[in-house]
N, C-alpha and C positions, 0 to 999 in steps of 0.2 A: 412550895414557893413557885416552882416552875409551872404548875398547872394554872395557878391564878394569873401568872404573868402571861401565859399563852392565851387564856380566855380573854384577857384585856385586848390582846392583839387581834383576836378574831373578830372584834367588833369594827375593825377598820373597813372603810368603804372598799368594795371589791374592784373598783375601776383601776386601770393601770396608772392614771394620773395620781390617785391617792397614794399609791405605793411609793412614789418618788420621795415622800416625806417619811419613809420608814427606814429601818436598818436591816442588814442581812439577818441578824438573829430574830427580828420580828417576823420576817418572811418564813424562816425555818420553823418557828413556833406556830405561825398561822397554818402552814400546810401540815404540820405534825398533828394538829387537832382537826383539820378538815379532811374527812374521810381517811383516817389514819391507816387503814388497811390497803389503800390504793398504792400500786407500785410507783416508786419515785425514780429509782435508778436500777437498770437491768444490765448486768455485766455478763458478757459471753466470753468463753474461752474454749479451748479444745477439750477441757474437762467438763463442760456443761454451762449451765445458766444459773446465775446468782441474783436474787431480787432483794433490794432494800425497799421496804415500804416507807411511806411518809412518816408514819409513827415511829418506825425503827430508826430512821434518820435522826429525828429529834431526840429519841431516847438515848441512842448510842453516842451521838455527838455531845449531848449534854453531860453524859457520864465522862467522856474524855475531857471535856472542859473542866470538870471537877478534878480530874487527875492532874491537869496542868496547874490548877490553883494550889494543889498540894505540893507541887514542885516549886512553888514560889512565883509562877508567871502572873504578872500584874497587867491591868488594862493598859494598852498601848505598847506592851512588849512585843518584839518581833520573834516569831517562831518560824524557823526554816524547815520546809517540808521537802524531803528528797525521796519521794515514793513514786512508783509507776501508776498508771491508771489501774485502779482496783477498788473494791468496796471500801477498804480501809482508807484510801486516799480521800474519799468523800467525808467519812466520819472524822478523820483527823483535821481536814480543812475547816469543816463546819464547827468542830469542837474548838479550834483555835479562835474562831470568830465569836462563838457563843461565850467564850471566856473574856471577851473584850480585847483580845490581843490581835496582832496583825499577822496574817499568813503570808509567807514569802516563798516563792517557788525556788526550790533548790536545784538550780540548773548547773550541770557540769559539762563544759565543752573541752576543757584542758585535761589531759590524762594525768597530770600531776595534782589536780584538785585545787590549784592555786586560785582559780576563778571563784569557786564557791566559798573558799575561805575568805577571800577578799570581800566578797559580797556580804558575808556574815559580819565581817569586821566593820564595814561601812554602815551596816544596819544596826549595829550594837545588838546583835542577835542574842537572845537569852537561852533558847532551847532549840535543839536540832533533832528532828524526827526522821528516822531512817530504818531500813530493813537490814539487819545484820547478816541475813542469809542470802541476800540478793547477789547473784553472780555478777561480778564486775560492777557492783553497785556503789552508792555513795559512801557507805561505811568502809568498804575495803579501800577506797581511794583516800578518804579523809581521816581514818582512825589514827594514822601515824602522826597527825598534828595534835592529838589529844592525850592527856594524862588522866587516867581513870583514878579518881580519888576514892570513890565508894561505889562498888558494883552491885547492881540489883537485877532482878529477873526481868523487869519491864522498863527500867531506866537506870542510868548511872550518873553520879555526880562527876563532873569532869573539870579539868583546867586546860586552857588553850592559850599559849603565849601569843599567838597570832590574832586571837579573838578574845580579849580579856573579859568581855561581857558574857561570854558563853559559860553557863553553869551546869547544864545537864543535857544528856542525850536520851531520847525516848526510843525504845526498840519496838518496832512495829513489824512483826513477822507476817508477811502477806501470802506465804506459801503454806503447804500442808504442815502440821495438821490444820485443816481448813478452819478459818475464822478464829484461830487461837487468840489473836490479839483482841478481836471483838468480844469474845467470851470472857476475857480477862477483866473487862471493865465492870466494876462493882455496880450492881443494880440498885443499891439503896442510896447512892450518892450521885446527885445531878446538880448542875450549875448553869445559870444563864445570867450574864451581865446585862442589866436593863438600863444602864446609864449612858449608853453611847448616843451620839448624834449622827444624823445622816451625812453630815459634812466631814466626819472623822475618817481618817485613812483606815481601811480594813484589809486591803490586799496589795501586795507588791509583786508585780510581774517582772520577769527578767528578760532583757533583750540584748542581743549581741552588740558590742561596742567596737569601735575602730582600734582601740588599744589592746584588744584581746581579752578584756575583762568585761563582764556583763554590766549593763546599766540597770538600776533598780527603779522601776516605774511605779509610782504610788497612785492608787485610786481609792476614792471614797465609796461609802455605801450608796449614796445617791447616784454617783456617776455610773456604777455598775448596774443598778436597777434601771437607770435611764437607757443604758446600752441594750438591756434586754427588751425594753419597750421599742427601741428603734429597730432591732432585729425583727421582731414580730410584725411591726407596722410595715416594714419594707417587703415582707412576704405577701402583702396584699390580702386577697381573700383566703389564701391558704392559711395564713397566720390566725385567722378568726375562728376557724372551724377544726383545726387539728389539736391534738393534745399529747403527741409524742414525736420524738425526733431522734435520729441516729446521728452521732457526731464523731468524726474520725480524729478530731484534734485532741491533744492531751489536756487533762483537767487543769494542769498548772499553767497552761498558756492562756493568753487573752482570748484566743479563738475557741478554747475549750472550756472556759468558765461556765458554770451551770446557770446561765441567765434564764433559760427557758423554764427550769424548775422553780427557781426562786421567785420569778415575776408571775408566771402563769400556771404553775403547778404541772407543767408538762412532764411526762415520763421521758427520761433520757436514757437511750440505749448506747452502750459503749463496749469496747473490747477490754478485757482484763489482761493487761500487758504483763502482770506478774507471773503468769503461767507460761508464757512463751507464745510466739506467733506461729500459727499453722503454716505449713509449707506453701500452700496455695492461698495466700491471704485475700486475693480478690474474690475467689470462690467463697471463702469464709464470710467475707463482708456481705456479699449478696445473699447468702443463705440466711444470715441474721436478719437482714432487711425483709426478706420474704417471710420467714417464720414469725417475726414480730408484727407482720402486716404494717410495716412502716410506710408512710406516704410522703414524709419530708426527711431528706438525708443531707447532711453536710459532709461533702467529700472533697478531696484534693483533685486538681485537674487531671493528674496522672491516673488517679483511681477511676475517674469518670471515663476517660478514653480507654483505659485498660479493660474495664468491665465491658464497655460497649463493643470492643473488638473481639471479646471472648463470647461468641454467641452460645457456646456450650454452657456458659455460666447462667445466663438469664432466660434463654428461650424456653427451657423446660419448667421454669418456676411459675410462669403465667402470672407474674407480678409486675405492676407498673407504679412508679412513683408519681405523685402530683408535682413535686418540686425537688430539684437537686440544687443545693446551695454550695457555692465555692468562693474562694478568695485567696488572698495571700500572694498571688502571682497573676500576671496577665492572663485573661481568658483566651484560650486558643480556639480557633474555629472548629477544631476536631471535637471539642466538648459538646458542641451543638448537635453533633451527629446522634447524641443520645436522645434528643427530643423526638418523640414519636415511637421510640423503642424502649428506653429505660424509664423515661419520664415525660410528663406533659410540658414541663418548662424548666429552664435553668436560670437560677438566680446568681448573679455575680456581684459580690460586694467588695468595696475598697475601704481600707482603714489601716490602722496601725496600733501597736500596743500603747503608744503615747496618747493618741487622740480617740481611739475607739472607732466606731462606725463613721464613715464619711459620706459614701455614696453607694448607689446600687442601681442595677437594671435587671429586668426579667425578660428573658427571651423565650418565645414559644413558636409554634408553627406559623403564626400570623406575622410576626415581625422579625424572623430570622434574617431576612434580606437587609435589615438595618444594621447588621453586625459590621463593625470596623475594628481593625487591630487596635489593641490597647484601650478599648472602651471600658469605662468603669461606671458610667451612668450619671444619675442626677443626685444632688446633695440630699441627705436625709433631713427630716424635719428638725429644726433647731440647729442645723450646721451651716455655717457660712464658709464658702470656698472662693478663693481668688488666686489668679495667676499673676506673678510679678516678675519684673526684670531685675537686673543686678543692683539697681538703686531702690528696690522694694516698691517700685511704682507699678500699679496694676496695668496690665496690657490689654489690648483689644481682643475680641473673639478671634480664635484661630492663631493668635500669636503665642509663641512658646515661652515658657519660663518656669520658675519654681512655684510649687503649690503651697499655699498658706491656708490654714484652717483655724476657724474660731468656733468653739463649742463649749457647752458646760461639761462635756465629758473629757476635755483635755486634762492630762495628768496633773496632779498637784505638785509634781516636780520629781526629779531624780534624787533619790535618797543618797545623801553623802556627796552630792555633786550639785553645786548651786547653778551651774551653767546650763540652764534649760533654754532651748531655742525658741523663746517666746518674746515677741516684740512688746513694746510698752502698751500698745492698745489691745493686747490680748490675742494677737494672731500668732499661731504656732508655725514655725518653719519646719516643714516635713522633710526637706531634702529631696523630695520627689520632683521630677520634671515632667511637664506635660502642657496641655492647653484645654480650653473650653471652646466648644463651637458656638454658633450663633444662638442655639437653643439653650445653652447653659450646660450641655452634656460634657462630662469630664473625661479626658483621655490621659493616661499615665504612660510615659515613655521610658522611664528608668529613674535611677537615683544619681544625684550629683556626685555622690561618693563612688559610683561605679565608673566615673569618667576616666578615660584613658588618655594620658598626655603623650601624643604621638608627634614628636617634633613641634612645629608651631601650631599643630592642630589638636583640638580637644574632641575626642570621639566619645559619644555616648552609645554604648554597645547595642542597645535595643534597636536603634535606627538601622545599623548594619545587619543585625540579626533578622530584621524584617525583610531586607533585601535578599539575604541568603536563603531565607525560608522558601523562596520561590524557585530555587534551583531544583530541577528534577532529581528525585532519588533521596532528597534530604527529608528526614522525619522531624528532626529537631536540631537546633544549633545554638551555641552560646559563644560570644566573643570575649576573650580574656587577654590581659596584657602580658607581654613577655619582656623582661628587662633588656634594654639596649643601650650601649654606651653613648651612642650618638643621638638617637631620637628619644631617649628616656624609656620609651616602651615601643616594642613592635607589636603587631597584631596577630593573634592566633585564633583561628576558627576551630572550635571543638564541635564535631559533627557526629550525629547518630543517623545512620541510614535506614531507610525503609527496608523491610524484609525483602530480600532478593535483589536489591538495587546493586548495580555495578559501578556506581558513580566513583570517579577517581579524584585525586587531589587536583590534577590538571583540569578536569571538568569543572570543578568548583571554582578554581582561580579564573578560568576563562569566563565563567558565568558572571562572577563578581566584576570583572573588568568591563564587561558589557553593561552592567548595571550602574556602576559608580565611577569607572575609570576615565571615561571620555572627558577631555578638556581639563583634567586636573593635573597640576604640576607635580613633579616627583616628590617635593617636600610635603605636599598636602595629600598625597595619595593614601587612601585608606583601604586598599586591597590587602587582605591578610598576607603576611609573609609566610605563615605556617598554617598547615591544616593537620589536625589530629583527629582520628576516628575513635569513637567510644561506643561500647555496647550500652552502658548506662551512665548517668551523671550523678555525682554526689549531691545529696540533699541534706538540709538541716532538719532538726526535729519539727520545725514548723512547716515542713514540706516545700520550702522555698529552695531554689538551686543554691548550692554552696559555691559561689563564684571563687572565693579564695582557695578552697580546696581544689577546685577544678583547674585553676591557674597553676597551683603547685604541681598537680599531676602532669599537666602539659609541659611544664618546665623540666620535670624529671625525665619525661619521655624524650625531650629534645636534647637532654644532657647539656644544658647551658649553665 
């Protein structure tokens, strides 16, 4: 049955436009039959290299789909996947989708596991996939919520008072003996659901919420394939001629979803996180890029600057990228130092889990002089962007306000939460603040949720961070709120100094007073009351700065 189904899919027009009317299983089947021995996913770890070919991806994931159907998983059911980056993660995710079910990222941010349990409850989750042997993993955190009714080697029937819909847990051992889980999938049983529509929900991404619980962001087959098309188009000429990419983002996150493989059949090179990260992770990443002869790499900004400053890492490899892609946080000028050394160009993209790709810009040696702080470029094809004031009225160029987005890739809604920030005419409220210049180029200056209420004044941290970044000796800084009985919040500058810098707290405060203090009344003064020095800053799994954790650390240090 599966081969006839895949043969039918392979007749589809190969243009990217035609793919928009397909489903994820159709793309998996198409590539599984198109040069099936071609590598699809290459995972690196300190133990070596593991390759999944296109044919293996289809074969193994369809076997896992069959196992899910044996457990009673039906089309449309939600399966929560709490696995690290590894070959098994690819097979499980695609297997869920081949079964016609919905794959949900099993994100855990709270040490008590209440967030993932609440997510599974809201999603009416049917099955939970986890590695029982993963150190400090999801099973160890969540198993206390479950009552095992019937225990098996590869799955168990369970009951969970907190998640009544949950019926079984699937054990996916990702460590040695190597590929035990993959070998356990019976070779004579395969399944592909061929009744899905492109508009059906196929993936739920999780994103942090203000309540401390994750939001469940739903996306359809069509939206995800359209995002892949946008990514490749925004890479310009590089996207036309390359067929492999290194991606540092986790597979379960929106930025790490395998768009490139599904849409264009690109090889995706990743790190196998189940084995453990090498001590020198920057050296490890560049070694992978060099050995695989990668020309396009998706890296976080701190990876770019970190590798660039480590000449010992890249000078001896004699390897240069055509393009480094980054996003998720404002592009720093330091990232552009990699141009001409690590890469020919740097691609900066702006978007979110809810809306996908919004805008981008590519910097190379010819246009580096056009760089400005907070620049995120021009809207992607098919995306409308406008900046509005508090009355939702569009403002003039260079006027600041909230960013609104309209696109076919906007989420189909938060599962279990009807309050999506979408206006009646389809515009999505991002909560991001910024402006567009006269050319239509977009600049993002922060989030409205990051606003600090400082007496009668509302401070958006990015503005003050830009001022403070000019202070001699400061490598990086973040502004966080500190509780205050009178002003509601006082201001704390969390600072990382350049190597060897002797800059003091008094130096910093004196500098800021010269930048912002003149002519401002005491009540409106935004000069930080506190300065705390840090060697490193806490970051989220998405590589964004964890402002809440940073504020907590600052408060603990100040003993307030």
